[in-house]
C-alpha positions in Angstrom: -0.1 0.0 0.0 1.2 3.5 -0.6 1.9 6.1 1.9 -0.8 8.4 3.4 -0.8 11.8 1.7 -2.1 15.0 2.9 -3.8 18.0 0.8 -1.4 20.5 2.1 2.6 20.6 1.7 4.1 20.1 5.2 7.5 21.2 6.2 9.4 18.9 8.9 9.2 21.8 11.5 5.7 22.2 10.9 4.8 18.5 11.2 6.8 18.3 14.5 4.9 21.2 15.9 1.7 19.7 14.7 2.5 16.4 16.2 3.2 18.1 19.7 -0.3 20.0 19.2 -1.9 16.7 18.4 -0.4 15.0 21.6 -1.5 18.0 23.7 -5.0 17.9 22.2 -5.3 14.0 22.9 -4.1 14.6 26.6 -6.5 17.4 27.0 -9.5 15.6 25.9 -8.4 12.6 27.8 -9.8 14.2 31.1 -13.3 14.6 29.5 -14.8 11.3 31.0 -13.6 12.5 34.4 -15.4 15.8 34.0 -18.6 14.2 32.6 -18.7 11.7 35.5 -18.4 14.3 38.1 -20.8 16.9 36.5 -23.9 17.9 38.4 -26.1 18.1 35.4 -27.1 15.4 33.0 -25.1 14.2 29.9 -26.6 16.4 27.4 -26.6 19.4 29.5 -22.9 18.7 30.2 -22.3 18.6 26.4 -24.1 21.9 25.9 -21.9 23.6 28.5 -18.9 22.0 27.0 -19.2 23.8 23.9 -21.2 26.9 25.0 -18.6 27.9 27.5 -15.7 26.9 25.2 -16.9 29.4 22.5 -15.9 32.5 24.7 -12.3 31.7 25.1 -11.9 30.8 21.4 -13.9 34.0 20.4 -11.6 36.2 22.8 -8.5 34.6 21.2 -9.8 35.5 17.8 -10.2 39.1 18.9 -6.7 39.2 20.2 -5.2 37.8 17.0 -7.3 40.1 15.0 -9.9 37.8 14.0 -9.9 34.7 11.8 -7.2 34.7 8.9 -7.3 33.4 5.4 -10.5 32.8 3.0 -13.9 33.8 4.3 -17.0 31.7 3.7 -18.5 33.2 0.4 -21.5 30.9 -0.3 -24.1 29.1 1.6 -22.2 25.9 0.7 -19.3 27.2 2.5 -21.3 28.2 5.5 -22.9 24.7 5.5 -19.5 23.0 5.5 -18.4 25.1 8.4 -21.6 24.2 10.4 -21.4 20.5 9.5 -18.6 19.5 12.0 -20.5 21.1 14.9 -23.7 19.0 14.0 -21.6 16.0 13.9 -19.8 16.9 17.1 -23.2 17.4 18.8 -24.3 13.9 17.8 -21.0 12.5 19.0 -21.4 14.4 22.5 -25.0 13.2 22.9 -24.1 9.6 22.3 -20.7 9.6 24.0 -22.0 11.5 27.3 -25.1 9.1 27.4 -23.0 6.1 26.9 -20.6 7.0 29.9 -23.7 7.1 32.2 -25.3 3.8 30.8 -22.4 1.3 30.4 -19.2 0.6 32.1 -16.6 3.3 31.8 -14.2 0.5 30.4 -16.8 -0.2 27.5 -17.6 3.5 26.8 -13.9 4.5 26.6 -12.8 1.5 24.4 -15.8 1.5 22.0 -15.7 5.3 21.7 -12.0 5.1 20.9 -12.5 2.9 18.0 -12.9 6.2 16.0 -9.4 5.7 14.4 -10.6 2.5 12.9 -13.8 4.1 11.4 -11.6 7.0 10.3 -9.3 4.6 8.3 -12.1 2.6 6.9 -14.1 5.6 5.7 -11.1 7.3 4.3 -9.9 4.1 2.3 -13.4 3.2 1.0 -14.8 6.7 0.3 -12.2 9.3 0.2 -9.4 7.5 -1.8 -6.9 7.6 1.2 -4.1 5.0 1.2 -2.4 3.6 4.1 0.6 1.4 4.8 0.8 -2.0 6.3 3.0 -0.5 9.0 0.2 2.1 9.9 -2.5 -0.7 10.1 0.0 -2.9 12.4 0.3 0.2 14.7 -3.4 0.9 14.6 -4.2 -2.7 15.5 -1.5 -2.8 18.4 -2.9 0.5 19.9 -6.5 -0.7 19.8 -5.2 -4.1 21.7 -3.4 -1.7 24.1 -6.6 0.1 25.0 -8.4 -3.3 25.5 -5.5 -4.4 27.9 -5.7 -1.1 29.7 -9.4 -1.6 30.3 -9.0 -4.9 32.0 -8.8 -7.2 28.9 -11.8 -8.8 27.0 -13.2 -10.1 30.2 -14.0 -6.6 31.5 -16.0 -5.8 28.3 -18.8 -8.1 29.4 -19.8 -5.7 32.3 -21.3 -3.2 30.1 -24.8 -2.5 28.8 -25.7 -3.2 25.2 -27.6 0.2 24.8 -24.6 2.0 26.3 -22.2 0.1 24.2 -24.1 0.8 21.0 -24.1 4.6 21.9 -20.4 4.4 22.3 -19.9 2.9 18.9 -22.2 5.6 17.3 -20.0 8.1 19.1 -16.9 6.6 17.5 -18.5 6.8 14.1 -19.6 10.5 14.7 -16.1 11.4 15.9 -14.5 9.7 12.9 -16.8 11.8 10.7 -16.0 14.9 12.7 -12.1 14.3 12.3 -12.6 13.9 8.5 -14.8 16.8 8.1 -12.2 19.1 10.1 -9.5 17.7 8.0 -11.1 18.7 4.8 -12.0 22.3 6.1 -8.3 22.7 7.2 -7.5 22.8 3.6 -9.3 26.0 3.1 -9.9 27.8 6.4 -7.9 28.4 9.5 -8.3 26.9 13.0 -10.0 29.7 14.7 -12.6 30.2 11.9 -13.5 26.5 11.9 -13.6 26.2 15.6 -15.8 29.3 16.1 -18.4 27.9 13.5 -18.3 24.3 14.7 -18.6 25.1 18.4 -21.4 27.5 18.0 -23.3 25.2 15.8 -22.7 22.3 18.2 -24.1 24.6 21.1 -27.2 25.3 19.1 -27.9 21.7 18.5 -27.3 20.6 22.0 -29.3 23.3 23.8 -32.8 21.9 23.1 -31.7 18.3 24.2 -30.4 19.6 27.4 -33.2 22.1 28.1 -36.2 19.8 27.3 -35.0 16.2 27.8 -33.2 16.7 31.2 -34.6 18.3 34.3 -31.6 20.4 35.2 -29.7 22.7 32.8 -27.6 24.8 35.2 -25.2 23.5 37.8 -26.2 24.5 41.4 -22.8 24.7 43.0 -19.3 26.2 42.4 -18.2 22.6 42.2 -20.6 21.8 39.5 -19.8 24.9 37.6 -16.1 24.0 38.0 -16.6 20.7 36.3 -18.3 22.1 33.2 -15.7 25.0 32.8 -12.9 22.5 33.1 -14.6 20.4 30.4 -15.1 23.5 28.2 -11.9 25.2 28.7 -9.5 22.0 28.9 -11.1 19.5 26.8 -12.8 21.5 24.1 -11.2 25.1 23.9 -7.6 23.5 24.4 -8.0 19.9 23.3 -10.2 20.4 20.2 -8.3 23.6 19.0 -5.0 21.9 19.2 -6.3 18.8 17.2 -7.9 21.2 14.5 -4.7 23.0 14.1 -2.7 19.5 13.8 -5.1 18.4 11.1 -3.7 20.9 8.6 -0.3 19.1 8.6 -0.9 15.5 9.6 -3.4 12.9 8.0 -6.6 12.4 9.6 -6.1 8.6 10.2 -2.9 9.1 12.0 -4.3 12.1 14.0 -7.3 10.1 15.1 -4.9 7.2 16.2 -2.9 9.5 18.5 -6.2 10.3 20.2 -6.0 6.8 21.6 -3.7 8.7 24.2 -7.1 9.7 25.7 -7.9 6.5 27.8 -4.2 6.5 29.0 -4.6 10.1 30.3 -8.0 9.2 31.7 -6.6 6.3 33.7 -3.8 8.6 35.0 -6.4 11.4 35.9 -8.7 8.8 37.6 -5.7 7.6 39.7 -4.9 11.2 40.9 -8.4 12.6 41.1 -10.5 9.5 42.1 -8.0 7.3 43.8 -8.5 4.7 41.2 -5.5 2.4 41.4 -3.3 1.7 38.2 -2.6 -2.0 38.2 0.1 -3.9 36.1 -2.5 -4.6 33.2 -3.3 -0.9 32.9 0.4 0.0 32.8 1.1 -2.7 30.4 -2.0 -1.4 28.3 -0.7 2.1 28.3 2.8 1.2 27.1 1.3 -1.0 24.2 -0.9 2.0 23.2 2.2 4.2 23.0 4.2 1.5 21.1 1.3 1.2 18.6 1.3 5.1 17.9 5.1 5.0 17.5 4.9 2.3 15.0 2.0 3.8 13.2 4.0 7.1 13.1 6.7 5.3 11.1 4.0 4.2 8.8 
């Protein structure tokens, strides 16, 4: 198989900086399951606050740098393309946050992190993307590492079929989100994409959080801290870094690097929730990192 190609030319320094941004983004989103679990409001309301609150630091950053650079959307088709990732992200957050509350954390995290598999399949079948055998080996190794990290195949039997299905749908949605962002980065800059996608995701999520859940607003400082942390760390930092990286790195590899999320989640659960990291989790984390390094060579 031939090498993965990108729509944009990439210099070595730009690719290295993009890889650093991608790792930062993966680590930042890795804390999202912790914030969702500790949130005072329901999963859909939490998803709304995740994007609604994140819009403001992104907008302030845009003002500081003099507004979005590069081409502006000129047609309704352009505007629709900029809105589309936000709609897909809203679907991802609804199914992902619901799955966390329905099935086991192990199942929700593992199945939602199958997004790199779907990115690769969709890219190869429908977008003409070519991948190397080395990349496929790294992908499978990283997925195996996540299974080990989550307790092995036996731990997956503790989940709920409905929640597991929601997590798989979330993985497909996130794969489509990554591919859509990757395509947009060939034309628009990071800030413009994030402003449009974040705002449209908030608009889509608001009615779900308002009408389907009894409580939209957190009632304590602790509750607000959880949604602010989710918005500022996981979205305003994590998603912005990933969007930037997608201008320089192929979507398949970028999505694979996001398998760092369960590793980071396990570390944060150990620090914040006193959940111990056993030998199996440590081995799983190392296997994930090894898979990513192999895929990087491919």
